N, C-alpha and C positions, 0 to 999 in steps of 0.2 A: 860758624853758622851750620845751623844745622839742617838737615835737609828738607824740611819742609822754608826752611828762609832764604833757599840759594835763589829762588827766581820767582815764585807767585805770592811776593809779598800779602798784597791787599787781599789777595785768596785766601790766604791762610788766616788774614788778621778775622775775615769776616766768618770763615769757619770757627776759629777759635770765641769770636765772642759768640758765635749760635750755641756754640760747646757750652761756654757761661751762661745758658738761658737769657741770651740779649734777644729779642724778639724783633728788634726794629734797631737796625742799624745805623739807620741816618746821622743819626746826630754823631756816634761815634769816627763813621769813614767822616765825616764833614770835619769835625775837627783834628784828625788825622791830616786830611789832605788839607788844609791850612797851616798846619805845622810841616808839615812835608814843603808846602809851595815860601813857607817864611826860610830853612834852610834852602830851599833851593837859590830864592833871590840871596843869598848871603855866601854861596859857595864862593873860592876863593880858587886860582887858578891853580896853588900847591896842593890843593886839595885833589882835583881834578888829576892831577901828579901823582898822587898817594896811590886813588883809586887804580891805574891802571898801571904802578911800576913794575909788579911782578908777574905782571901775563907776559905769555908768551907773544912772539909777534906778532904771529899770525892774527892772534887772541886779543891784541891792544889794538890794530888798526882795524879789525871788525867790532872793539868796541866805541871808537871813537869813532868810526863813522854810522852807531845806532844813537849813541850818543850825542851828535849832531843833530839827528832825528829827531830825538827825544824834547834836545833843547829848543827847535824851532818851534814844539810843540806849544812849550812851555811860554816862551813869548807869543806864539801868536792866540792861541787859545787861552791860554793864562793869566796873559797879562804879567809875564813875569818880567823885567828887565833887570838884568844882571848883563854887563858888556863881557865877564867870563865865559860868558854862552856863546858867543860868538867866535870865541877863537879855539875853540877845542879842535 
């Protein structure tokens, strides 16, 4: 993953859209958001394990903590219901 893609995924996408001449990013971000919610609603426990697999123990611990917070947000604010999100 390149430098821009490491952390600020959506900010990088907005910058990309503007660089491509897109002046109204609403549809693009809305569709990307729907796609990400679709994927999140279908994530499996093995996907999460694969994501944190090669992390250092301290980073894995922090990552699981921050992902739990993100998953709580996804369930409460985005109405994404996936039992896997409760087991991180």
